[in-house]
NUSEMI-379098 format. One line per 8 residues: for each residue x, y, z of C-alpha. Coordinates in steps of 0.001 Angstrom, whole numbers, plus 524288, in hexadecimal, padded with zeros to 5 digits. Layout:
N
X/Y/Z; ...
END
This chain:
302
84BF4/7FEEE/8310F; 84C63/7F0E7/8379B; 845CE/7E785/82C14; 84EE6/7E237/82431; 84627/7DC9D/8184B; 839F9/7DFC7/81262; 8333E/7D8A6/80796; 82A20/7E163/7FF65
82179/7DBE1/7F671; 81CCF/7E532/7EA6E; 82804/7ED4A/7EA1B; 823F2/7F205/7DD11; 818D9/7F607/7DF47; 8117A/805CF/7E10B; 8140A/802D7/7F049; 81F57/7F7DF/7F09D
82954/80286/7E849; 8296F/80C91/7F415; 82950/80250/7FE5B; 835D1/7FC2A/7F997; 83B66/807A8/7F6AD; 838CA/80B8A/80506; 83D93/7FC55/80BA5; 84974/8003A/803EE
84BEA/80D6A/80843; 84B1B/8084D/8154D; 85605/8005A/814E6; 84E67/7F27B/8154B; 85213/7E7AE/80CAB; 8467D/7E433/80324; 8419C/7D855/7FDF7; 837FC/7DC4E/7F13D
82EF2/7CFB1/7EEB4; 82DB5/7CE89/7DF01; 823EA/7C72C/7D903; 82B85/7BF66/7CF81; 82E90/7C6EA/7C291; 827F5/7D375/7C972; 82E2E/7E151/7C928; 836F7/7E116/7D5CD
843AC/7DE37/7CD68; 84031/7ED7D/7C721; 842C0/7F129/7D561; 85188/7FA7F/7D77B; 857F3/7F1E6/7DE74; 85D7F/7F500/7EBDC; 867DF/7EEAC/7F55E; 85BF8/7EDC7/7FF7E
852F9/7E6CA/7F3D5; 85119/7D7B0/7F1F6; 8475D/7D3B2/7E6B3; 84051/7C78D/7E8F3; 83696/7C126/7DEC0; 82CC1/7B7E7/7E688; 81D37/7B1C5/7E2BA; 8150D/7B8F6/7EC46
80B2D/7AE5D/7EA3B; 81600/7A5B6/7F198; 819A8/7A62C/7FF6C; 8270A/79E45/7FE41; 82AAF/7A6D6/7F35A; 8279B/7B23F/7FC6E; 82EA5/7AC41/80ABA; 83924/7AB73/80270
83AFE/7B8A8/7FE5B; 835E2/7BE33/80A74; 8414C/7B850/81255; 84AA8/7C271/81C77; 83D33/7CCA4/81BAF; 8393E/7D300/8266F; 82BE7/7DA69/81E8B; 824E6/7D988/8134F
81FB6/7E4D5/80D0B; 81476/7E049/803C0; 81186/7EA8D/7F9B4; 80B9A/7E249/7EE9B; 800CD/7E764/7E724; 7F180/7EA2F/7EA05; 7ECC9/7DE0A/7E311; 7F746/7D547/7E9FD
7F59C/7D8DA/7F6AC; 7ECBE/7CD6E/7F9B6; 7F704/7C4AA/7F713; 80023/7C738/7FF5E; 7FD48/7BAA8/807AB; 80C16/7B34F/802B6; 813F2/7BED5/80577; 80D33/7BF5B/812C7
80EF6/7B010/8155C; 81C50/7B16C/810C3; 8207A/7BD77/818C5; 81D7A/7B44A/82510; 8239D/7A8F0/820A6; 82FB2/7B161/81E08; 82EE7/7B794/82AC3; 82D73/7C572/827D3
82817/7CC10/83262; 81E91/7D89C/82C57; 81614/7D7F1/82021; 8111E/7E3BB/81AC7; 805C2/7E1C0/80FE9; 80255/7E87F/804C6; 7F73C/7F193/80B69; 7F452/7FB14/7FFF0
7EEB9/80642/8074F; 7E019/8049A/80BBF; 7DDA7/802F0/81969; 7DA23/7F34B/81986; 7D587/7F533/8264D; 7CA80/7FC68/823A4; 7BCEA/7F2B7/82202; 7B9AD/7F771/8135E
7C7A2/7F796/80DA6; 7C962/7EA92/81321; 7BE5D/7E528/80BA4; 7C4D0/7ECED/7FFC7; 7C7FB/7E2E3/7F584; 7D666/7EAB7/7F49B; 7D7A2/7E8A5/80210; 7D220/7DB28/807AB
7E029/7D546/802FC; 7E58B/7DED6/80B1F; 7DC7D/7DBB3/8161E; 7DFB2/7CD21/81567; 7EE5E/7CE3B/81564; 7EF03/7D6F5/82200; 7E78A/7CA7F/8290C; 7EFC9/7C027/822BC
7FAA8/7C981/8285A; 7F650/7C9A3/834A0; 7F3B1/7BAB3/83680; 801D3/7B870/83238; 804DD/7C345/83A2B; 7FB92/7BB23/845F1; 8026F/7AFE7/8427F; 811BB/7B338/84127
8156A/7BD0D/84BB3; 821C0/7C081/84331; 81AE7/7C571/8373A; 811B5/7D14B/83773; 80C57/7DA14/82D64; 80A3D/7EA37/82B10; 7FFBD/7EFB7/82219; 80149/7FDFB/81D95
7F312/804C7/8180E; 7F76D/81109/81120; 7EDA1/815DD/80970; 7EF95/81857/7FADA; 7FD1C/8196F/7F3D2; 7FD41/82800/7F3E1; 80728/82C41/7EAC9; 8046F/82107/7E229
7F647/824B4/7E52D; 7FA84/830FC/7DE08; 803D1/82EB3/7D379; 7F939/821F1/7CBA6; 7ED99/82BBD/7CF65; 7E5E8/820E6/7D984; 7E471/82E96/7E424; 7E54D/83737/7DA8D
7EB2D/83A1D/7CE64; 7F44A/8468D/7CF79; 7F8FF/843E4/7C0CE; 7EE1F/84444/7BB31; 7E676/84DD1/7C30C; 7DA7A/84384/7C61B; 7D43D/83A60/7D07D; 7CA8B/83245/7D2B7
7C4A7/838DF/7E0D0; 7C031/82CA2/7E8B2; 7B408/82FDB/7F16B; 7B762/83F3E/7EF21; 7C55F/83F91/7F123; 7C5C4/84460/7FEAC; 7C747/83900/805C0; 7D3B2/83868/80E4A
7DD85/82C3A/80AAD; 7EA7E/8261C/80E7D; 7F3D6/826DF/806BD; 8005E/822B0/8079F; 80E61/82553/7FEEC; 81326/81AC0/7FAEE; 82149/81CCD/7FFAF; 818F0/81F09/80F10
8149C/8127F/80DD9; 82171/80C32/80C5A; 82600/812DB/81688; 81A39/80EE4/82038; 82147/80027/81C82; 82CDC/804A6/82185; 82559/80908/82BF6; 81FE2/7FC48/82EB5
82C94/7F5B6/82D68; 83328/7FE3C/8370A; 827BB/7FC1B/84159; 827D5/7EEA0/84048; 81F1C/7EC23/84E01; 8166D/7F93E/84DE8; 810DC/7F4D9/83F0C; 80DF3/7E773/84163
80211/7E147/83D1F; 7FBBE/7EDA5/8391F; 7F40E/7F621/82EE7; 7FCC8/80223/82ED9; 7F5A7/80EC1/82876; 7FF3A/819F1/822E9; 7FD16/826E1/819DB; 80574/82F5A/81373
7FB74/83692/810F1; 7EA05/839F1/8135D; 7E48D/841E6/808AD; 7D959/84210/7FFA2; 7D875/841EB/7EF70; 7D3CF/850B4/7EF82; 7DEA9/853E6/7F7F6; 7E843/84E77/7EFBD
7E14D/85416/7E3A3; 7E15F/86225/7E990; 7F003/86058/7EB45; 7F2E0/85DC1/7DD74; 7E8E8/86929/7DA2D; 7F178/8729A/7E467; 7FCDE/86EE4/7DC70; 7F95B/870C6/7CC27
7EC7F/876C2/7CE12; 7E924/86D38/7C2AF; 7D913/86588/7C54A; 7D679/857DA/7C888; 7CDCE/84DE5/7C04C; 7C6C3/84753/7CB76; 7BB98/83D87/7CA5D; 7B5BD/83957/7D7DF
7B32B/8293C/7DB88; 7AD97/8229A/7E7A0; 7B41C/8176A/7EDE3; 7A8E0/80EB6/7F12A; 7A522/81037/7E20E; 7B3CA/80C49/7DEF6; 7B1E4/800F4/7E758; 7A6FB/7FC1A/7E1A7
7AC19/7FD1C/7D403; 7B85C/7F5BE/7D886; 7B1E8/7E9A4/7DE89; 7ABCE/7E906/7D044; 7B747/7E914/7CA6B; 7BCCD/7DF0E/7D289; 7B067/7D514/7D0A0; 7B3EF/7D54B/7C1F6
7BF1B/7CC6D/7C60D; 7C95F/7CA31/7BC82; 7C263/7D2E2/7B2BB; 7C3C9/7DE2A/7BD51; 7CE3C/7E93C/7C097; 7D2DF/7E5F9/7CD4C; 7DCC2/7EE2B/7CE7F; 7D356/7F8C4/7CCFB
7C8BC/7F228/7D605; 7D49B/7F2C0/7E12F; 7D6F0/802C1/7DF2C; 7C97F/80581/7E0B2; 7C902/7FC42/7ECFB; 7D6BB/804E4/7F10E; 7CECC/8118B/7ED13; 7C3BD/80D8B/7F54D
7CB87/80C2D/800B8; 7D40E/81827/7FF5A; 7C91E/82249/7FE04; 7BE43/81E9A/8046C; 7BF58/8226B/8144A; 7B73F/8160E/8183D; 7C361/80D9B/81392; 7CCFB/81427/81B84
7D327/81D0E/8121B; 7D970/825D7/81BFD; 7E4AC/81FB3/825D1; 7E4DB/82D3C/82BC5; 7DFB3/82704/839F9; 7E811/81BA5/83B1C; 7F57A/81E3D/83537; 801D5/8178D/8378C
80A3B/82047/83111; 8124D/82614/83D63; 8151E/8161B/842C0; 81A94/812F2/83493; 82348/8216D/83338; 8185D/826AD/827DA; 816FF/83642/82778; 80A4B/83C54/8218D
80BEE/8448C/8149C; 80A4D/851D0/81533; 801E7/85866/80D9D; 80B90/86071/804F4; 81227/852A2/802D0; 805CC/84D05/7FD35; 803FE/858C2/7F3C2; 8121B/8561B/7F09C
80EDC/84746/7EE6E; 801B3/84B74/7E6D5; 808DD/85765/7DED1; 81402/84B56/7D9C3; 80955/8457B/7D337; 80451/85126/7CB92
END
């Protein structure tokens, strides 16, 4: 690859670990931006890896760390995605050519998604990035929408819980939804770096597969024959519960509320949860999972 150095924020999170592994495997030089006294010091040493502690609220601190970086990848956690502007400003000042913001799954271009509290910070960040790209011709951005984390969602029980044979079925469990493995998201980021011109100032859509909750449960049943305990919930009801939780302010559970909004966006067709009609997999070199591969993945969590 032509890119010499990539700066990565959020390298120790669920997605960041996979992205860092892919960047290093591609023989790229990586600067991990770590919060002061953060967890990045625990990362395994690598000859192409540099760890720099920064103040994510200080543009000057970030500018220094970003010297020589051509690409910045943000894998910041959900609650931090509304605070990427200092990192964006520093990227522009440092001469970064491409900024890949934390998109976290859903279709932020869908009007219903765009007004969800979990999504509005992403929409604001996209607007800010476009303004910077318009005023600084050498700077550009690429957002990646990828639905739900597939392997993570099976492991922690967010999609279904193969380990305990339980699931909450949203809107009946037959809603088709896009979902992507962490490794495929990392591959997509490499694809953006490789196809710089074709991916500039766009939101790209990818998935490893499109499936349903009931399909995944059937794969598990085909393997071990065990019955599942399921409950059903309507996503609009969850949306109202999440809004009520947010209304509690400091006394509310903001993480639960944000998860609820993600559920609403991920299992309601009106929120654009199936990306099949507008995929960018081919551009980024991503292959779809076969049914056999998806079955094997589900079985690995039983």
